[in-house]
VMD Tcl script that builds the backbone (N, CA, C; Angstrom):
set m [mol new atoms 555]
animate dup $m
set s [atomselect $m all]
$s set {name element resname resid chain x y z} {
  {N N MET 1 A -59.325 -27.696 56.611}
  {CA C MET 1 A -59.116 -26.986 55.375}
  {C C MET 1 A -57.674 -26.473 55.281}
  {N N LYS 2 A -57.230 -25.980 56.421}
  {CA C LYS 2 A -55.865 -25.465 56.465}
  {C C LYS 2 A -54.864 -26.575 56.175}
  {N N ARG 3 A -55.127 -27.752 56.726}
  {CA C ARG 3 A -54.234 -28.880 56.485}
  {C C ARG 3 A -54.231 -29.273 55.008}
  {N N MET 4 A -55.389 -29.225 54.407}
  {CA C MET 4 A -55.486 -29.576 52.999}
  {C C MET 4 A -54.670 -28.592 52.133}
  {N N PHE 5 A -54.774 -27.317 52.437}
  {CA C PHE 5 A -53.971 -26.321 51.705}
  {C C PHE 5 A -52.479 -26.536 51.943}
  {N N GLU 6 A -52.141 -26.821 53.174}
  {CA C GLU 6 A -50.722 -27.049 53.490}
  {C C GLU 6 A -50.195 -28.288 52.786}
  {N N SER 7 A -51.000 -29.346 52.759}
  {CA C SER 7 A -50.549 -30.559 52.078}
  {C C SER 7 A -50.424 -30.327 50.573}
  {N N LYS 8 A -51.370 -29.594 49.997}
  {CA C LYS 8 A -51.273 -29.275 48.568}
  {C C LYS 8 A -50.062 -28.375 48.289}
  {N N LEU 9 A -49.817 -27.419 49.174}
  {CA C LEU 9 A -48.641 -26.555 49.016}
  {C C LEU 9 A -47.352 -27.362 49.130}
  {N N ASP 10 A -47.318 -28.284 50.082}
  {CA C ASP 10 A -46.134 -29.139 50.217}
  {C C ASP 10 A -45.932 -29.994 48.967}
  {N N LYS 11 A -47.043 -30.541 48.454}
  {CA C LYS 11 A -46.954 -31.357 47.243}
  {C C LYS 11 A -46.476 -30.513 46.056}
  {N N LEU 12 A -47.028 -29.316 45.917}
  {CA C LEU 12 A -46.591 -28.419 44.832}
  {C C LEU 12 A -45.115 -28.040 44.991}
  {N N ARG 13 A -44.725 -27.794 46.222}
  {CA C ARG 13 A -43.329 -27.433 46.485}
  {C C ARG 13 A -42.400 -28.585 46.109}
  {N N THR 14 A -42.747 -29.800 46.519}
  {CA C THR 14 A -41.890 -30.945 46.189}
  {C C THR 14 A -41.882 -31.199 44.685}
  {N N ASP 15 A -43.039 -31.074 44.030}
  {CA C ASP 15 A -43.087 -31.238 42.569}
  {C C ASP 15 A -42.243 -30.168 41.870}
  {N N LEU 16 A -42.360 -28.949 42.356}
  {CA C LEU 16 A -41.579 -27.849 41.784}
  {C C LEU 16 A -40.081 -28.088 41.981}
  {N N MET 17 A -39.699 -28.511 43.166}
  {CA C MET 17 A -38.278 -28.778 43.438}
  {C C MET 17 A -37.760 -29.915 42.561}
  {N N LYS 18 A -38.579 -30.981 42.379}
  {CA C LYS 18 A -38.176 -32.089 41.514}
  {C C LYS 18 A -38.009 -31.599 40.077}
  {N N ASN 19 A -38.983 -30.791 39.634}
  {CA C ASN 19 A -38.919 -30.241 38.277}
  {C C ASN 19 A -37.671 -29.386 38.084}
  {N N VAL 20 A -37.406 -28.509 39.044}
  {CA C VAL 20 A -36.230 -27.632 38.963}
  {C C VAL 20 A -34.958 -28.468 38.986}
  {N N ASP 21 A -34.902 -29.466 39.861}
  {CA C ASP 21 A -33.724 -30.334 39.923}
  {C C ASP 21 A -33.498 -31.060 38.597}
  {N N ASN 22 A -34.582 -31.579 38.017}
  {CA C ASN 22 A -34.463 -32.278 36.731}
  {C C ASN 22 A -33.984 -31.330 35.629}
  {N N LYS 23 A -34.527 -30.128 35.591}
  {CA C LYS 23 A -34.117 -29.145 34.577}
  {C C LYS 23 A -32.653 -28.740 34.776}
  {N N VAL 24 A -32.251 -28.533 36.020}
  {CA C VAL 24 A -30.864 -28.151 36.304}
  {C C VAL 24 A -29.920 -29.273 35.891}
  {N N ARG 25 A -30.296 -30.540 36.201}
  {CA C ARG 25 A -29.465 -31.676 35.787}
  {C C ARG 25 A -29.347 -31.739 34.263}
  {N N ALA 26 A -30.465 -31.546 33.575}
  {CA C ALA 26 A -30.452 -31.584 32.110}
  {C C ALA 26 A -29.567 -30.466 31.552}
  {N N LEU 27 A -29.695 -29.263 32.105}
  {CA C LEU 27 A -28.850 -28.150 31.654}
  {C C LEU 27 A -27.381 -28.417 31.956}
  {N N ARG 28 A -27.111 -28.959 33.136}
  {CA C ARG 28 A -25.732 -29.262 33.519}
  {C C ARG 28 A -25.130 -30.288 32.557}
  {N N ASP 29 A -25.890 -31.324 32.212}
  {CA C ASP 29 A -25.407 -32.336 31.268}
  {C C ASP 29 A -25.166 -31.733 29.886}
  {N N GLU 30 A -26.090 -30.881 29.454}
  {CA C GLU 30 A -25.949 -30.241 28.142}
  {C C GLU 30 A -24.720 -29.327 28.104}
  {N N ILE 31 A -24.532 -28.555 29.160}
  {CA C ILE 31 A -23.362 -27.663 29.236}
  {C C ILE 31 A -22.080 -28.477 29.283}
  {N N SER 32 A -22.097 -29.571 30.023}
  {CA C SER 32 A -20.913 -30.425 30.110}
  {C C SER 32 A -20.547 -30.986 28.739}
  {N N LEU 33 A -21.551 -31.418 27.970}
  {CA C LEU 33 A -21.292 -31.908 26.615}
  {C C LEU 33 A -20.723 -30.802 25.727}
  {N N ASP 34 A -21.299 -29.611 25.811}
  {CA C ASP 34 A -20.808 -28.480 25.014}
  {C C ASP 34 A -19.366 -28.133 25.378}
  {N N ILE 35 A -19.069 -28.131 26.661}
  {CA C ILE 35 A -17.703 -27.809 27.101}
  {C C ILE 35 A -16.724 -28.859 26.602}
  {N N ASN 36 A -17.091 -30.133 26.695}
  {CA C ASN 36 A -16.208 -31.196 26.203}
  {C C ASN 36 A -15.982 -31.071 24.699}
  {N N ARG 37 A -17.055 -30.772 23.965}
  {CA C ARG 37 A -16.944 -30.615 22.515}
  {C C ARG 37 A -16.002 -29.451 22.168}
  {N N GLU 38 A -16.180 -28.309 22.836}
  {CA C GLU 38 A -15.331 -27.136 22.584}
  {C C GLU 38 A -13.887 -27.377 23.024}
  {N N THR 39 A -13.703 -28.087 24.118}
  {CA C THR 39 A -12.348 -28.405 24.581}
  {C C THR 39 A -11.624 -29.258 23.549}
  {N N ASN 40 A -12.298 -30.266 23.020}
  {CA C ASN 40 A -11.689 -31.109 21.987}
  {C C ASN 40 A -11.359 -30.299 20.737}
  {N N ARG 41 A -12.289 -29.432 20.335}
  {CA C ARG 41 A -12.048 -28.607 19.141}
  {C C ARG 41 A -10.862 -27.670 19.362}
  {N N THR 42 A -10.774 -27.068 20.549}
  {CA C THR 42 A -9.668 -26.164 20.864}
  {C C THR 42 A -8.346 -26.922 20.897}
  {N N ASP 43 A -8.350 -28.104 21.501}
  {CA C ASP 43 A -7.126 -28.911 21.550}
  {C C ASP 43 A -6.644 -29.271 20.149}
  {N N GLN 44 A -7.575 -29.637 19.273}
  {CA C GLN 44 A -7.200 -29.960 17.897}
  {C C GLN 44 A -6.649 -28.732 17.177}
  {N N SER 45 A -7.267 -27.583 17.401}
  {CA C SER 45 A -6.807 -26.343 16.772}
  {C C SER 45 A -5.408 -25.974 17.253}
  {N N ILE 46 A -5.179 -26.091 18.549}
  {CA C ILE 46 A -3.853 -25.782 19.100}
  {C C ILE 46 A -2.813 -26.737 18.540}
  {N N GLN 47 A -3.139 -28.016 18.462}
  {CA C GLN 47 A -2.188 -28.992 17.938}
  {C C GLN 47 A -1.879 -28.707 16.471}
  {N N THR 48 A -2.894 -28.326 15.694}
  {CA C THR 48 A -2.676 -27.983 14.289}
  {C C THR 48 A -1.756 -26.776 14.164}
  {N N ARG 49 A -1.982 -25.762 14.998}
  {CA C ARG 49 A -1.129 -24.568 14.962}
  {C C ARG 49 A 0.297 -24.903 15.362}
  {N N LEU 50 A 0.467 -25.737 16.389}
  {CA C LEU 50 A 1.819 -26.115 16.808}
  {C C LEU 50 A 2.533 -26.880 15.705}
  {N N ASP 51 A 1.808 -27.775 15.031}
  {CA C ASP 51 A 2.412 -28.514 13.928}
  {C C ASP 51 A 2.846 -27.575 12.813}
  {N N SER 52 A 2.000 -26.590 12.483}
  {CA C SER 52 A 2.359 -25.668 11.406}
  {C C SER 52 A 3.506 -24.758 11.831}
  {N N LEU 53 A 3.570 -24.380 13.109}
  {CA C LEU 53 A 4.688 -23.564 13.579}
  {C C LEU 53 A 5.994 -24.332 13.487}
  {N N GLU 54 A 5.972 -25.595 13.840}
  {CA C GLU 54 A 7.187 -26.394 13.753}
  {C C GLU 54 A 7.659 -26.499 12.313}
  {N N GLN 55 A 6.733 -26.600 11.378}
  {CA C GLN 55 A 7.113 -26.678 9.977}
  {C C GLN 55 A 7.638 -25.340 9.471}
  {N N ASP 56 A 7.022 -24.233 9.907}
  {CA C ASP 56 A 7.425 -22.920 9.430}
  {C C ASP 56 A 8.776 -22.493 9.976}
  {N N THR 57 A 9.116 -22.903 11.195}
  {CA C THR 57 A 10.369 -22.453 11.782}
  {C C THR 57 A 11.555 -23.299 11.343}
  {N N SER 58 A 11.308 -24.408 10.701}
  {CA C SER 58 A 12.441 -25.203 10.240}
  {C C SER 58 A 13.110 -24.465 9.087}
  {N N PRO 59 A 14.446 -24.446 9.055}
  {CA C PRO 59 A 15.134 -23.709 7.995}
  {C C PRO 59 A 14.866 -24.331 6.631}
  {N N LYS 60 A 14.961 -23.500 5.607}
  {CA C LYS 60 A 14.706 -23.961 4.245}
  {C C LYS 60 A 15.745 -25.006 3.819}
  {N N ASN 61 A 16.964 -24.792 4.254}
  {CA C ASN 61 A 18.046 -25.695 3.904}
  {C C ASN 61 A 18.735 -26.111 5.197}
  {N N ASN 62 A 18.625 -27.370 5.544}
  {CA C ASN 62 A 19.191 -27.828 6.813}
  {C C ASN 62 A 20.712 -27.764 6.825}
  {N N ASP 63 A 21.341 -27.810 5.660}
  {CA C ASP 63 A 22.800 -27.771 5.588}
  {C C ASP 63 A 23.342 -26.349 5.646}
  {N N GLU 64 A 22.478 -25.363 5.682}
  {CA C GLU 64 A 22.881 -23.966 5.629}
  {C C GLU 64 A 23.556 -23.539 6.937}
  {N N ASN 65 A 24.761 -22.982 6.824}
  {CA C ASN 65 A 25.478 -22.463 7.987}
  {C C ASN 65 A 25.465 -20.942 7.874}
  {N N ILE 66 A 24.577 -20.307 8.618}
  {CA C ILE 66 A 24.356 -18.868 8.508}
  {C C ILE 66 A 25.587 -18.087 8.958}
  {N N VAL 67 A 26.241 -18.528 10.018}
  {CA C VAL 67 A 27.415 -17.805 10.531}
  {C C VAL 67 A 28.536 -17.829 9.494}
  {N N GLU 68 A 28.709 -18.966 8.836}
  {CA C GLU 68 A 29.753 -19.059 7.808}
  {C C GLU 68 A 29.420 -18.158 6.613}
  {N N LYS 69 A 28.156 -18.099 6.232}
  {CA C LYS 69 A 27.755 -17.198 5.144}
  {C C LYS 69 A 27.989 -15.743 5.535}
  {N N ALA 70 A 27.709 -15.401 6.786}
  {CA C ALA 70 A 27.942 -14.036 7.262}
  {C C ALA 70 A 29.432 -13.713 7.239}
  {N N ASN 71 A 30.260 -14.662 7.639}
  {CA C ASN 71 A 31.713 -14.443 7.596}
  {C C ASN 71 A 32.200 -14.274 6.158}
  {N N ASP 72 A 31.633 -15.029 5.213}
  {CA C ASP 72 A 31.987 -14.858 3.797}
  {C C ASP 72 A 31.614 -13.460 3.312}
  {N N LEU 73 A 30.473 -12.979 3.729}
  {CA C LEU 73 A 30.033 -11.633 3.367}
  {C C LEU 73 A 31.005 -10.589 3.914}
  {N N ILE 74 A 31.443 -10.761 5.145}
  {CA C ILE 74 A 32.391 -9.822 5.759}
  {C C ILE 74 A 33.731 -9.875 5.022}
  {N N ARG 75 A 34.156 -11.076 4.622}
  {CA C ARG 75 A 35.420 -11.190 3.871}
  {C C ARG 75 A 35.334 -10.457 2.532}
  {N N ALA 76 A 34.143 -10.395 1.951}
  {CA C ALA 76 A 33.961 -9.700 0.677}
  {C C ALA 76 A 34.095 -8.188 0.834}
  {N N LEU 77 A 34.014 -7.676 2.055}
  {CA C LEU 77 A 34.169 -6.237 2.296}
  {C C LEU 77 A 35.625 -5.791 2.239}
  {N N GLY 78 A 36.550 -6.718 2.220}
  {CA C GLY 78 A 37.962 -6.370 2.139}
  {C C GLY 78 A 38.724 -6.826 3.369}
  {N N GLU 79 A 40.050 -6.869 3.223}
  {CA C GLU 79 A 40.887 -7.363 4.321}
  {C C GLU 79 A 40.890 -6.438 5.521}
  {N N ASP 80 A 40.860 -5.128 5.294}
  {CA C ASP 80 A 40.885 -4.205 6.431}
  {C C ASP 80 A 39.653 -4.369 7.315}
  {N N VAL 81 A 38.537 -4.770 6.731}
  {CA C VAL 81 A 37.323 -5.000 7.521}
  {C C VAL 81 A 37.331 -6.407 8.104}
  {N N SER 82 A 37.632 -7.396 7.283}
  {CA C SER 82 A 37.529 -8.786 7.739}
  {C C SER 82 A 38.556 -9.133 8.812}
  {N N ASP 83 A 39.694 -8.432 8.845}
  {CA C ASP 83 A 40.689 -8.702 9.891}
  {C C ASP 83 A 40.197 -8.255 11.261}
  {N N ASN 84 A 39.397 -7.206 11.318}
  {CA C ASN 84 A 38.954 -6.643 12.590}
  {C C ASN 84 A 37.544 -7.062 12.994}
  {N N VAL 85 A 36.811 -7.681 12.094}
  {CA C VAL 85 A 35.407 -7.996 12.358}
  {C C VAL 85 A 35.246 -9.494 12.577}
  {N N ASN 86 A 34.509 -9.815 13.644}
  {CA C ASN 86 A 34.180 -11.204 13.924}
  {C C ASN 86 A 32.676 -11.283 14.174}
  {N N VAL 87 A 32.008 -12.169 13.472}
  {CA C VAL 87 A 30.569 -12.341 13.631}
  {C C VAL 87 A 30.316 -13.133 14.908}
  {N N THR 88 A 29.550 -12.553 15.820}
  {CA C THR 88 A 29.232 -13.229 17.079}
  {C C THR 88 A 28.128 -14.259 16.880}
  {N N ALA 89 A 27.077 -13.870 16.170}
  {CA C ALA 89 A 25.957 -14.777 15.909}
  {C C ALA 89 A 25.237 -14.326 14.652}
  {N N ALA 90 A 24.516 -15.251 14.057}
  {CA C ALA 90 A 23.710 -14.939 12.878}
  {C C ALA 90 A 22.503 -15.862 12.869}
  {N N ALA 91 A 21.389 -15.328 12.422}
  {CA C ALA 91 A 20.156 -16.122 12.358}
  {C C ALA 91 A 19.325 -15.660 11.177}
  {N N ARG 92 A 18.669 -16.612 10.533}
  {CA C ARG 92 A 17.774 -16.277 9.427}
  {C C ARG 92 A 16.372 -16.093 9.996}
  {N N LEU 93 A 15.805 -14.910 9.771}
  {CA C LEU 93 A 14.455 -14.607 10.241}
  {C C LEU 93 A 13.437 -15.225 9.292}
  {N N PRO 94 A 12.204 -15.433 9.739}
  {CA C PRO 94 A 11.188 -15.990 8.836}
  {C C PRO 94 A 10.923 -15.050 7.657}
  {N N SER 95 A 10.738 -15.624 6.487}
  {CA C SER 95 A 10.505 -14.836 5.281}
  {C C SER 95 A 9.042 -14.421 5.188}
  {N N ARG 96 A 8.822 -13.177 4.776}
  {CA C ARG 96 A 7.456 -12.701 4.576}
  {C C ARG 96 A 6.963 -13.022 3.173}
  {N N PHE 97 A 7.875 -13.289 2.260}
  {CA C PHE 97 A 7.521 -13.555 0.874}
  {C C PHE 97 A 8.115 -14.899 0.466}
  {N N ASN 98 A 7.358 -15.660 -0.312}
  {CA C ASN 98 A 7.829 -16.979 -0.727}
  {C C ASN 98 A 8.913 -16.901 -1.791}
  {N N ASP 99 A 8.891 -15.862 -2.622}
  {CA C ASP 99 A 9.828 -15.788 -3.733}
  {C C ASP 99 A 11.146 -15.115 -3.370}
  {N N ARG 100 A 11.272 -14.615 -2.147}
  {CA C ARG 100 A 12.502 -13.945 -1.722}
  {C C ARG 100 A 13.136 -14.693 -0.561}
  {N N PRO 101 A 14.463 -14.673 -0.495}
  {CA C PRO 101 A 15.099 -15.295 0.680}
  {C C PRO 101 A 14.838 -14.456 1.927}
  {N N ALA 102 A 14.875 -15.109 3.057}
  {CA C ALA 102 A 14.589 -14.420 4.318}
  {C C ALA 102 A 15.762 -13.540 4.730}
  {N N ILE 103 A 15.481 -12.597 5.610}
  {CA C ILE 103 A 16.494 -11.678 6.126}
  {C C ILE 103 A 17.411 -12.431 7.078}
  {N N VAL 104 A 18.696 -12.125 7.003}
  {CA C VAL 104 A 19.664 -12.697 7.936}
  {C C VAL 104 A 20.093 -11.591 8.882}
  {N N LYS 105 A 19.936 -11.831 10.167}
  {CA C LYS 105 A 20.330 -10.854 11.182}
  {C C LYS 105 A 21.695 -11.276 11.717}
  {N N ILE 106 A 22.661 -10.348 11.638}
  {CA C ILE 106 A 24.032 -10.623 12.076}
  {C C ILE 106 A 24.322 -9.787 13.310}
  {N N ILE 107 A 24.916 -10.421 14.316}
  {CA C ILE 107 A 25.264 -9.731 15.556}
  {C C ILE 107 A 26.783 -9.667 15.653}
  {N N PHE 108 A 27.282 -8.448 15.903}
  {CA C PHE 108 A 28.719 -8.238 16.018}
  {C C PHE 108 A 29.119 -8.072 17.473}
  {N N ARG 109 A 30.431 -8.055 17.694}
  {CA C ARG 109 A 30.980 -7.982 19.051}
  {C C ARG 109 A 30.645 -6.664 19.728}
  {N N ASN 110 A 30.755 -5.551 19.002}
  {CA C ASN 110 A 30.455 -4.243 19.598}
  {C C ASN 110 A 30.002 -3.272 18.509}
  {N N LEU 111 A 29.691 -2.066 18.914}
  {CA C LEU 111 A 29.161 -1.055 18.003}
  {C C LEU 111 A 30.211 -0.590 16.993}
  {N N ASP 112 A 31.469 -0.512 17.396}
  {CA C ASP 112 A 32.524 -0.063 16.476}
  {C C ASP 112 A 32.657 -1.000 15.279}
  {N N VAL 113 A 32.554 -2.282 15.534}
  {CA C VAL 113 A 32.640 -3.270 14.456}
  {C C VAL 113 A 31.452 -3.103 13.505}
  {N N LYS 114 A 30.287 -2.891 14.083}
  {CA C LYS 114 A 29.080 -2.694 13.273}
  {C C LYS 114 A 29.220 -1.456 12.392}
  {N N VAL 115 A 29.722 -0.373 12.953}
  {CA C VAL 115 A 29.909 0.867 12.196}
  {C C VAL 115 A 30.902 0.646 11.060}
  {N N LYS 116 A 31.953 -0.115 11.329}
  {CA C LYS 116 A 32.962 -0.393 10.295}
  {C C LYS 116 A 32.328 -1.151 9.122}
  {N N VAL 117 A 31.487 -2.118 9.426}
  {CA C VAL 117 A 30.811 -2.877 8.365}
  {C C VAL 117 A 29.854 -1.973 7.595}
  {N N LEU 118 A 29.088 -1.149 8.305}
  {CA C LEU 118 A 28.131 -0.262 7.636}
  {C C LEU 118 A 28.830 0.771 6.756}
  {N N ARG 119 A 29.994 1.224 7.173}
  {CA C ARG 119 A 30.726 2.213 6.366}
  {C C ARG 119 A 31.330 1.604 5.111}
  {N N ASN 120 A 31.577 0.312 5.102}
  {CA C ASN 120 A 32.195 -0.345 3.952}
  {C C ASN 120 A 31.210 -1.172 3.128}
  {N N LYS 121 A 29.930 -1.052 3.390}
  {CA C LYS 121 A 28.947 -1.896 2.713}
  {C C LYS 121 A 28.853 -1.641 1.210}
  {N N MET 122 A 29.249 -0.456 0.745}
  {CA C MET 122 A 29.161 -0.175 -0.692}
  {C C MET 122 A 30.139 -1.022 -1.510}
  {N N LYS 123 A 31.134 -1.612 -0.851}
  {CA C LYS 123 A 32.083 -2.481 -1.560}
  {C C LYS 123 A 31.414 -3.752 -2.069}
  {N N LEU 124 A 30.291 -4.125 -1.481}
  {CA C LEU 124 A 29.591 -5.336 -1.920}
  {C C LEU 124 A 29.035 -5.178 -3.330}
  {N N LYS 125 A 28.721 -3.970 -3.744}
  {CA C LYS 125 A 28.165 -3.731 -5.081}
  {C C LYS 125 A 29.180 -4.055 -6.180}
  {N N GLN 126 A 30.457 -4.088 -5.819}
  {CA C GLN 126 A 31.509 -4.359 -6.797}
  {C C GLN 126 A 31.758 -5.854 -6.973}
  {N N THR 127 A 31.169 -6.680 -6.117}
  {CA C THR 127 A 31.353 -8.128 -6.230}
  {C C THR 127 A 30.154 -8.743 -6.933}
  {N N ASP 128 A 30.394 -9.796 -7.702}
  {CA C ASP 128 A 29.300 -10.465 -8.406}
  {C C ASP 128 A 28.414 -11.260 -7.447}
  {N N THR 129 A 29.021 -11.849 -6.447}
  {CA C THR 129 A 28.269 -12.702 -5.525}
  {C C THR 129 A 27.306 -11.912 -4.661}
  {N N TYR 130 A 27.738 -10.748 -4.180}
  {CA C TYR 130 A 26.953 -9.995 -3.207}
  {C C TYR 130 A 26.418 -8.669 -3.747}
  {N N LYS 131 A 26.308 -8.520 -5.070}
  {CA C LYS 131 A 25.850 -7.238 -5.611}
  {C C LYS 131 A 24.373 -6.966 -5.309}
  {N N ASP 132 A 23.589 -8.003 -5.040}
  {CA C ASP 132 A 22.173 -7.830 -4.717}
  {C C ASP 132 A 21.889 -7.918 -3.218}
  {N N VAL 133 A 22.937 -7.922 -2.403}
  {CA C VAL 133 A 22.776 -8.011 -0.951}
  {C C VAL 133 A 22.767 -6.610 -0.370}
  {N N TYR 134 A 21.837 -6.371 0.523}
  {CA C TYR 134 A 21.717 -5.061 1.162}
  {C C TYR 134 A 22.015 -5.201 2.646}
  {N N ILE 135 A 22.818 -4.281 3.159}
  {CA C ILE 135 A 23.146 -4.257 4.581}
  {C C ILE 135 A 22.599 -2.963 5.153}
  {N N LYS 136 A 21.894 -3.091 6.281}
  {CA C LYS 136 A 21.413 -1.891 6.955}
  {C C LYS 136 A 21.370 -2.151 8.453}
  {N N SER 137 A 21.347 -1.069 9.204}
  {CA C SER 137 A 21.264 -1.170 10.658}
  {C C SER 137 A 19.852 -1.570 11.047}
  {N N SER 138 A 19.731 -2.310 12.133}
  {CA C SER 138 A 18.394 -2.725 12.560}
  {C C SER 138 A 17.643 -1.597 13.248}
  {N N LYS 139 A 18.336 -0.511 13.594}
  {CA C LYS 139 A 17.688 0.652 14.193}
  {C C LYS 139 A 17.696 1.796 13.187}
  {N N SER 140 A 16.629 2.564 13.183}
  {CA C SER 140 A 16.574 3.711 12.292}
  {C C SER 140 A 17.412 4.854 12.871}
  {N N ARG 141 A 17.640 5.855 12.066}
  {CA C ARG 141 A 18.410 7.018 12.511}
  {C C ARG 141 A 17.727 7.691 13.702}
  {N N ILE 142 A 16.420 7.803 13.646}
  {CA C ILE 142 A 15.660 8.442 14.724}
  {C C ILE 142 A 15.791 7.637 16.017}
  {N N GLN 143 A 15.703 6.307 15.928}
  {CA C GLN 143 A 15.847 5.471 17.123}
  {C C GLN 143 A 17.227 5.636 17.745}
  {N N ARG 144 A 18.248 5.718 16.901}
  {CA C ARG 144 A 19.609 5.907 17.432}
  {C C ARG 144 A 19.745 7.273 18.088}
  {N N LEU 145 A 19.156 8.326 17.476}
  {CA C LEU 145 A 19.202 9.668 18.071}
  {C C LEU 145 A 18.511 9.701 19.432}
  {N N ILE 146 A 17.361 9.070 19.525}
  {CA C ILE 146 A 16.631 9.045 20.795}
  {C C ILE 146 A 17.450 8.336 21.865}
  {N N LYS 147 A 18.107 7.250 21.506}
  {CA C LYS 147 A 18.938 6.525 22.479}
  {C C LYS 147 A 20.107 7.383 22.941}
  {N N VAL 148 A 20.733 8.100 22.014}
  {CA C VAL 148 A 21.846 8.985 22.382}
  {C C VAL 148 A 21.350 10.093 23.299}
  {N N LEU 149 A 20.203 10.679 22.977}
  {CA C LEU 149 A 19.647 11.753 23.814}
  {C C LEU 149 A 19.353 11.265 25.232}
  {N N ARG 150 A 18.879 10.054 25.366}
  {CA C ARG 150 A 18.576 9.520 26.699}
  {C C ARG 150 A 19.837 9.298 27.521}
  {N N ASN 151 A 20.955 9.049 26.854}
  {CA C ASN 151 A 22.190 8.730 27.573}
  {C C ASN 151 A 23.030 9.944 27.934}
  {N N ILE 152 A 22.804 11.089 27.292}
  {CA C ILE 152 A 23.618 12.262 27.618}
  {C C ILE 152 A 22.993 13.026 28.780}
  {N N PRO 153 A 23.818 13.717 29.573}
  {CA C PRO 153 A 23.254 14.514 30.670}
  {C C PRO 153 A 22.373 15.629 30.105}
  {N N GLY 154 A 21.215 15.795 30.661}
  {CA C GLY 154 A 20.282 16.818 30.190}
  {C C GLY 154 A 19.552 16.416 28.928}
  {N N GLY 155 A 19.720 15.196 28.493}
  {CA C GLY 155 A 19.085 14.734 27.262}
  {C C GLY 155 A 17.588 14.560 27.377}
  {N N ARG 156 A 17.102 14.416 28.590}
  {CA C ARG 156 A 15.657 14.261 28.793}
  {C C ARG 156 A 14.909 15.555 28.466}
  {N N ALA 157 A 15.617 16.679 28.458}
  {CA C ALA 157 A 14.987 17.964 28.140}
  {C C ALA 157 A 14.900 18.177 26.631}
  {N N LEU 158 A 15.454 17.241 25.846}
  {CA C LEU 158 A 15.438 17.357 24.391}
  {C C LEU 158 A 14.498 16.320 23.802}
  {N N ARG 159 A 14.055 16.600 22.569}
  {CA C ARG 159 A 13.188 15.668 21.859}
  {C C ARG 159 A 13.569 15.663 20.387}
  {N N VAL 160 A 13.138 14.640 19.670}
  {CA C VAL 160 A 13.348 14.546 18.230}
  {C C VAL 160 A 11.989 14.742 17.573}
  {N N ASP 161 A 11.886 15.758 16.676}
  {CA C ASP 161 A 10.598 16.006 16.031}
  {C C ASP 161 A 10.411 15.063 14.841}
  {N N ALA 162 A 9.299 15.183 14.155}
  {CA C ALA 162 A 8.949 14.259 13.078}
  {C C ALA 162 A 9.936 14.296 11.920}
  {N N SER 163 A 10.601 15.418 11.716}
  {CA C SER 163 A 11.564 15.510 10.620}
  {C C SER 163 A 12.963 15.100 11.051}
  {N N GLY 164 A 13.139 14.672 12.299}
  {CA C GLY 164 A 14.431 14.188 12.766}
  {C C GLY 164 A 15.312 15.251 13.383}
  {N N ARG 165 A 14.786 16.455 13.578}
  {CA C ARG 165 A 15.572 17.522 14.200}
  {C C ARG 165 A 15.466 17.437 15.715}
  {N N ILE 166 A 16.559 17.784 16.383}
  {CA C ILE 166 A 16.585 17.773 17.840}
  {C C ILE 166 A 16.134 19.134 18.336}
  {N N LYS 167 A 15.129 19.137 19.215}
  {CA C LYS 167 A 14.594 20.380 19.771}
  {C C LYS 167 A 14.449 20.218 21.273}
  {N N SER 168 A 14.397 21.362 21.968}
  {CA C SER 168 A 14.160 21.278 23.406}
  {C C SER 168 A 12.672 21.049 23.648}
  {N N ARG 169 A 12.363 20.383 24.732}
  {CA C ARG 169 A 10.968 20.042 25.024}
  {C C ARG 169 A 10.116 21.272 25.311}
  {N N ASN 170 A 10.692 22.348 25.846}
  {CA C ASN 170 A 9.882 23.519 26.166}
  {C C ASN 170 A 9.529 24.330 24.924}
  {N N ASN 171 A 10.033 23.976 23.735}
  {CA C ASN 171 A 9.615 24.623 22.486}
  {C C ASN 171 A 8.189 24.238 22.118}
  {N N GLN 172 A 7.679 23.142 22.669}
  {CA C GLN 172 A 6.327 22.704 22.345}
  {C C GLN 172 A 5.298 23.728 22.803}
  {N N GLN 173 A 5.522 24.376 23.936}
  {CA C GLN 173 A 4.551 25.331 24.449}
  {C C GLN 173 A 4.513 26.606 23.616}
  {N N GLU 174 A 5.598 26.953 22.947}
  {CA C GLU 174 A 5.640 28.187 22.158}
  {C C GLU 174 A 4.743 28.109 20.932}
  {N N ASP 175 A 4.490 26.924 20.418}
  {CA C ASP 175 A 3.699 26.773 19.205}
  {C C ASP 175 A 2.200 26.770 19.475}
  {N N LYS 176 A 1.764 26.786 20.733}
  {CA C LYS 176 A 0.343 26.733 21.062}
  {C C LYS 176 A -0.291 28.109 20.863}
  {N N PRO 177 A -1.587 28.168 20.475}
  {CA C PRO 177 A -2.248 29.462 20.257}
  {C C PRO 177 A -2.473 30.200 21.571}
  {N N ASN 178 A -2.493 31.513 21.481}
  {CA C ASN 178 A -2.777 32.358 22.638}
  {C C ASN 178 A -4.290 32.522 22.700}
  {N N ASP 179 A -4.921 31.931 23.721}
  {CA C ASP 179 A -6.382 31.914 23.803}
  {C C ASP 179 A -6.974 33.294 24.055}
  {N N ASN 180 A -6.244 34.177 24.717}
  {CA C ASN 180 A -6.800 35.488 25.062}
  {C C ASN 180 A -6.997 36.366 23.835}
  {N N LEU 181 A -6.069 36.339 22.908}
  {CA C LEU 181 A -6.131 37.248 21.768}
  {C C LEU 181 A -6.624 36.571 20.493}
  {N N GLY 182 A -6.679 35.241 20.472}
  {CA C GLY 182 A -7.108 34.541 19.276}
  {C C GLY 182 A -6.037 34.509 18.203}
  {N N ILE 183 A -4.779 34.777 18.564}
  {CA C ILE 183 A -3.679 34.734 17.601}
  {C C ILE 183 A -2.665 33.717 18.076}
  {N N HIS 184 A -1.788 33.331 17.162}
  {CA C HIS 184 A -0.746 32.354 17.490}
  {C C HIS 184 A 0.525 33.080 17.874}
  {N N ALA 185 A 1.239 32.521 18.837}
  {CA C ALA 185 A 2.493 33.135 19.277}
  {C C ALA 185 A 3.601 32.858 18.306}
}
mol reanalyze $m
mol bondsrecalc $m
mol representation Tube
mol addrep $m
């Protein structure tokens, strides 16, 4: 009797193992097909995105010389500016709007040259060609203040508040409420 139970158990075990093996193989094949399908779809999506990126980054006008246009703009600021200013590099950034030309970023030799151009930018309003051109610094006033504060000795003890005023960092603690009395200091 014991042998009969053992033989039946062995038979059930082998049948169960065969069943499990068959199910695992079927699942493995199904997963492999799904992975191949998703891999192909992802590859096609990536290729489509790369193709569209290549089209978007191509300049609107292949004959356009951005550095020469930047130099023409500098010449329009007057001789005192154009004699001392040399454009190091210029690039047209991607446009966010279809109906407007893209921003041109101009890089100068040093900060003094940049300041000279920014101080004379109002002269462009007097020219017909550049009356609609706007020149501004790529950094905001607050960003420039923070950079200056970081570079001066003891500047780490100072901060720039939301309105652009320079304050010492320990002023922050003075504005906190006094918990013992329920009043503000």
